[in-house]
C-alpha positions as CSV (number, residue, x, y, z in Angstrom):
1,X,76.6,-27.5,66.2
2,X,73.4,-29.4,66.9
3,X,70.1,-27.6,67.0
4,X,68.9,-27.6,70.7
5,X,65.4,-28.2,69.5
6,X,66.5,-31.7,68.3
7,X,66.8,-32.6,72.0
8,X,63.0,-32.8,72.5
9,X,59.8,-33.7,70.6
10,X,57.2,-31.0,70.7
11,X,53.6,-32.4,70.8
12,X,50.9,-30.7,68.7
13,X,47.9,-28.9,70.1
14,X,49.6,-26.4,72.4
15,X,49.7,-23.3,70.2
16,X,47.5,-21.5,72.8
17,X,50.2,-21.7,75.5
18,X,51.5,-18.2,76.3
19,X,52.8,-16.4,79.3
20,X,52.5,-19.1,82.1
21,X,54.9,-19.6,85.0
22,X,57.1,-22.7,84.8
23,X,58.2,-24.8,87.8
24,X,61.4,-26.8,87.2
25,X,61.5,-30.1,89.2
26,X,64.6,-32.2,88.2
27,X,65.4,-35.1,90.4
28,X,69.0,-36.0,91.2
29,X,70.7,-33.1,92.8
30,X,70.6,-31.9,96.5
31,X,67.1,-32.1,97.8
32,X,67.1,-32.4,101.6
33,X,63.9,-33.8,103.0
34,X,62.8,-34.8,99.5
35,X,61.4,-31.3,99.3
36,X,61.3,-30.8,95.6
37,X,60.2,-34.4,94.9
38,X,57.2,-34.0,97.3
39,X,56.2,-30.8,95.6
40,X,56.2,-32.5,92.1
41,X,54.4,-35.5,93.4
42,X,51.7,-33.4,95.0
43,X,51.2,-31.4,91.8
44,X,50.9,-34.5,89.6
45,X,48.5,-36.1,92.1
46,X,46.3,-33.0,92.3
47,X,46.2,-31.7,88.8
48,X,45.9,-33.2,85.3
49,X,49.1,-33.1,83.4
50,X,49.2,-32.6,79.6
51,X,52.5,-33.5,78.0
52,X,53.8,-30.6,75.8
53,X,57.4,-31.7,75.0
54,X,59.4,-34.9,75.7
55,X,63.2,-34.8,75.9
56,X,65.5,-37.5,74.5
57,X,66.5,-39.4,77.6
58,X,69.0,-41.6,75.7
59,X,71.1,-38.5,75.1
60,X,70.7,-37.0,78.6
61,X,70.7,-39.9,81.1
62,X,73.6,-42.1,82.2
63,X,71.8,-45.4,82.6
64,X,74.6,-47.1,84.4
65,X,74.7,-44.3,87.0
66,X,70.9,-44.5,87.5
67,X,69.7,-47.8,86.2
68,X,66.0,-47.9,85.2
69,X,63.8,-50.4,86.9
70,X,62.7,-53.6,85.1
71,X,60.3,-56.2,86.3
72,X,61.0,-60.0,86.0
73,X,58.3,-62.5,86.6
74,X,59.2,-66.2,86.8
75,X,61.0,-66.6,83.5
76,X,60.5,-63.4,81.5
77,X,60.8,-59.6,81.6
78,X,57.4,-58.0,81.9
79,X,58.1,-54.3,82.3
80,X,60.6,-51.6,81.7
81,X,60.4,-48.1,83.3
82,X,62.3,-45.8,81.0
83,X,63.4,-42.5,82.4
84,X,61.3,-39.6,81.3
85,X,62.0,-35.9,81.2
86,X,59.2,-33.8,79.9
87,X,57.4,-30.4,79.9
88,X,53.8,-30.5,81.1
89,X,50.9,-28.1,81.3
90,X,48.7,-28.1,84.4
91,X,45.9,-25.9,85.6
92,X,45.7,-24.8,89.2
93,X,42.6,-25.0,91.5
94,X,41.1,-22.0,89.7
95,X,41.9,-23.1,86.2
96,X,45.0,-21.0,85.6
97,X,47.6,-22.7,83.4
98,X,51.2,-23.3,84.4
99,X,54.1,-25.4,83.2
100,X,56.1,-28.1,85.0
101,X,59.5,-29.4,83.7
102,X,59.8,-32.7,85.5
103,X,62.1,-35.7,85.4
104,X,65.6,-36.8,86.1
105,X,68.4,-34.2,86.1
106,X,70.4,-34.7,82.9
107,X,73.8,-36.4,83.4
108,X,75.2,-35.0,80.2
109,X,74.8,-32.3,77.5
110,X,73.9,-29.7,80.0
111,X,74.5,-26.8,77.6
112,X,72.3,-28.4,75.0
113,X,69.6,-29.1,77.5
114,X,69.6,-25.5,78.9
115,X,69.6,-24.1,75.4
116,X,66.6,-26.2,74.6
117,X,64.7,-25.1,77.7
118,X,65.6,-21.5,77.0
119,X,64.1,-22.0,73.6
120,X,60.9,-23.4,75.1
121,X,60.7,-20.5,77.6
122,X,60.8,-18.1,74.6
123,X,58.5,-20.2,72.5
124,X,55.8,-20.2,75.2
125,X,56.6,-16.7,76.5
126,X,57.1,-18.1,80.0
127,X,56.7,-15.2,82.5
128,X,58.6,-16.7,85.4
129,X,60.6,-19.9,85.9
130,X,60.9,-21.3,89.4
131,X,62.6,-24.1,91.3
132,X,62.4,-25.5,94.8
133,X,64.7,-27.9,96.7
134,X,65.7,-28.6,100.2
135,X,69.1,-27.9,101.8
136,X,70.3,-29.1,105.2
137,X,70.7,-26.4,107.8
138,X,71.3,-26.0,111.5
139,X,67.7,-25.2,112.3
140,X,65.2,-26.9,114.6
141,X,62.0,-28.6,113.3
142,X,60.0,-26.8,116.1
143,X,60.3,-23.4,114.4
144,X,58.8,-21.9,111.2
145,X,60.6,-23.1,108.0
146,X,63.0,-20.6,106.5
147,X,64.4,-20.3,103.0
148,X,67.2,-19.0,100.9
149,X,65.8,-17.4,97.8
150,X,67.9,-16.8,94.7
151,X,67.0,-15.2,91.3
152,X,68.3,-13.7,88.1
153,X,67.3,-10.2,89.1
154,X,67.7,-8.5,92.6
155,X,64.1,-7.2,92.4
156,X,62.8,-10.8,92.5
157,X,64.3,-11.4,96.0
158,X,63.9,-7.9,97.3
159,X,63.5,-7.8,101.1
160,X,65.5,-11.0,101.7
161,X,68.9,-10.6,103.4
162,X,71.5,-13.1,102.0
163,X,72.6,-15.7,104.5
164,X,76.1,-16.1,103.1
165,X,78.4,-13.9,101.0
166,X,80.3,-16.1,98.6
167,X,80.5,-19.9,98.3
168,X,81.6,-22.4,95.6
169,X,79.5,-25.5,95.3
170,X,79.0,-28.4,92.8
171,X,76.8,-27.3,89.9
172,X,73.5,-28.7,88.8
173,X,71.5,-28.6,85.6
174,X,68.9,-26.4,87.3
175,X,71.5,-23.9,88.6
176,X,73.0,-23.7,85.1
177,X,69.5,-23.2,83.6
178,X,68.9,-20.4,86.0
179,X,72.2,-18.8,85.0
180,X,71.6,-19.2,81.3
181,X,68.1,-17.8,81.6
182,X,69.5,-14.8,83.4
183,X,72.0,-14.2,80.6
184,X,69.1,-14.3,78.2
185,X,67.2,-11.8,80.4
186,X,64.5,-14.2,81.5
187,X,63.3,-14.2,85.1
188,X,64.1,-17.2,87.3
189,X,63.3,-17.5,91.0
190,X,64.5,-20.4,93.2
191,X,63.7,-21.3,96.7
192,X,66.2,-23.4,98.7
193,X,64.1,-24.5,101.7
194,X,66.0,-25.0,105.0
195,X,65.6,-28.5,106.3
196,X,66.9,-29.5,109.8
197,X,70.2,-31.3,109.2
198,X,69.1,-34.2,111.3
199,X,66.1,-34.8,109.0
200,X,67.9,-34.2,105.7
201,X,67.9,-37.8,104.7
202,X,64.2,-38.3,105.6
203,X,61.1,-37.2,103.8
204,X,60.1,-33.9,105.6
205,X,56.6,-32.8,104.5
206,X,56.8,-29.5,106.4
207,X,59.5,-28.2,103.9
208,X,57.4,-29.2,100.9
209,X,54.4,-27.3,102.4
210,X,56.6,-24.2,102.7
211,X,57.9,-24.6,99.2
212,X,54.5,-24.8,97.6
213,X,53.4,-21.7,99.5
214,X,56.4,-19.7,98.3
215,X,55.7,-20.8,94.7
216,X,52.0,-19.8,95.1
217,X,53.0,-16.4,96.6
218,X,55.4,-15.7,93.7
219,X,53.1,-16.7,90.9
220,X,49.6,-16.1,92.2
221,X,48.7,-19.7,91.4
222,X,46.2,-21.5,93.6
223,X,48.1,-24.5,94.9
224,X,46.4,-26.3,97.7
225,X,48.6,-27.7,100.5
226,X,45.9,-29.5,102.4
227,X,47.1,-33.0,101.6
228,X,50.7,-32.2,102.4
229,X,49.6,-30.4,105.6
230,X,47.9,-33.5,106.8
231,X,51.0,-35.7,106.2
232,X,53.1,-33.0,107.8
233,X,51.0,-32.9,111.0
234,X,51.3,-36.7,111.3
235,X,55.0,-36.6,110.7
236,X,55.5,-33.8,113.3
237,X,53.8,-35.9,115.9
238,X,56.0,-38.8,115.2
239,X,59.1,-36.6,115.3
240,X,58.0,-35.2,118.6
241,X,57.6,-38.7,120.1
242,X,61.0,-39.7,119.0
243,X,62.6,-36.5,120.4
244,X,60.8,-37.1,123.7
245,X,62.3,-40.6,123.8
246,X,65.9,-39.3,123.5
247,X,67.7,-36.9,125.8
248,X,70.5,-36.4,123.3
249,X,68.1,-35.3,120.6
250,X,66.2,-33.1,123.1
251,X,69.5,-31.3,123.9
252,X,70.4,-30.8,120.3
253,X,66.9,-29.4,119.4
254,X,67.0,-27.1,122.5
255,X,70.4,-25.7,121.4
256,X,69.1,-25.1,117.9
257,X,66.0,-23.4,119.2
258,X,68.0,-21.0,121.2
259,X,70.3,-20.2,118.3
260,X,67.3,-19.7,116.0
261,X,65.4,-17.5,118.5
262,X,68.5,-15.3,119.1
263,X,68.9,-14.6,115.4
264,X,65.2,-14.1,114.7
265,X,64.8,-11.7,117.6
266,X,67.1,-9.3,115.8
267,X,64.7,-8.9,112.9
268,X,62.8,-5.6,112.9
269,X,59.8,-6.8,111.0
270,X,58.1,-10.0,112.3
271,X,56.1,-10.3,109.1
272,X,59.2,-10.2,106.9
273,X,60.5,-13.6,105.7
274,X,64.0,-12.3,105.5
275,X,66.6,-15.1,105.6
276,X,69.6,-14.6,107.9
277,X,72.5,-16.8,108.8
278,X,71.4,-19.5,111.2
279,X,74.9,-20.5,112.3
280,X,78.1,-18.5,112.3
281,X,80.0,-21.2,114.2
282,X,78.6,-24.7,114.2
283,X,81.9,-26.3,115.5
284,X,80.5,-26.6,119.0
285,X,77.6,-28.6,117.7
286,X,77.7,-32.3,116.9
287,X,77.7,-33.3,113.3
288,X,74.5,-33.9,111.3
289,X,75.2,-37.6,111.5
290,X,75.6,-37.5,115.3
291,X,72.6,-35.2,115.7
292,X,70.2,-37.3,113.7
293,X,71.4,-40.9,113.6
294,X,68.6,-42.1,115.9
295,X,65.9,-39.9,114.5
296,X,66.8,-40.6,110.9
297,X,66.8,-44.3,111.6
298,X,63.4,-44.0,113.1
299,X,62.0,-42.1,110.1
300,X,63.7,-44.5,107.6
301,X,62.0,-47.4,109.3
302,X,58.7,-45.5,109.1
303,X,59.2,-45.0,105.3
304,X,60.1,-48.6,104.7
305,X,56.8,-49.6,106.3
306,X,55.0,-47.7,103.5
307,X,54.1,-44.7,105.6
308,X,56.6,-42.2,104.2
């Protein structure tokens, strides 16, 4: 059996890393509204990243499934953007260190990959691993963002009511990592942020703002959201304009608002961020494609103009 540590190269100079939180941001699985991707991009833009360990992409990535970008100029290749999966150290706005595992989700060798990450968690005494992503839900964009938390210990999600009893879904490397870390008695806390189904294919900054706040609350890290807030406000205005221009979308949003308000009115503590089912029967509602075709087309055009 291969040594899981052979899957990555550990860089020197990080012997002082001990006890930080680790955010896992792997691109490739479900991420409605590009929630996780926005969080990762915001962190890399705001904070300096020091590379601690680099994984062997040749062993983990299926190049034909996700072909790397190359640049051709006139009569020669001038650039090749190789996929990169690495563990980084950052420091928050107050100088507190934390780790970020960032890159493409491995296409193969999931068990070896998760074993390698578990080894890194133990090597650096990671106190809490976290993940964020977006999932499409029957919720309106005009109400506060809700979330489905999940964790390796019930105490980590205490106070949150599950929104579903049992479900089987396609697995992901992050989900397997959470499962394996739980088996090894390490804490992992994930946040699946609810994104309006009619915006699932668009970049939705409001979900990323919520995700960053959840991570900050769970870790105590100072993670500014000002930049994302500004983008979210501008996006909210454009969404409102598009909704106003379509009676069909207005009707859909109104129905979702009523459903949301009926459910939230049953909560006993208005300050509690408990997550409840937001739709027991969605059969009476149009499909996500029907709900959001016009709105998604508008936002896709906005992104193609470089304003995403």
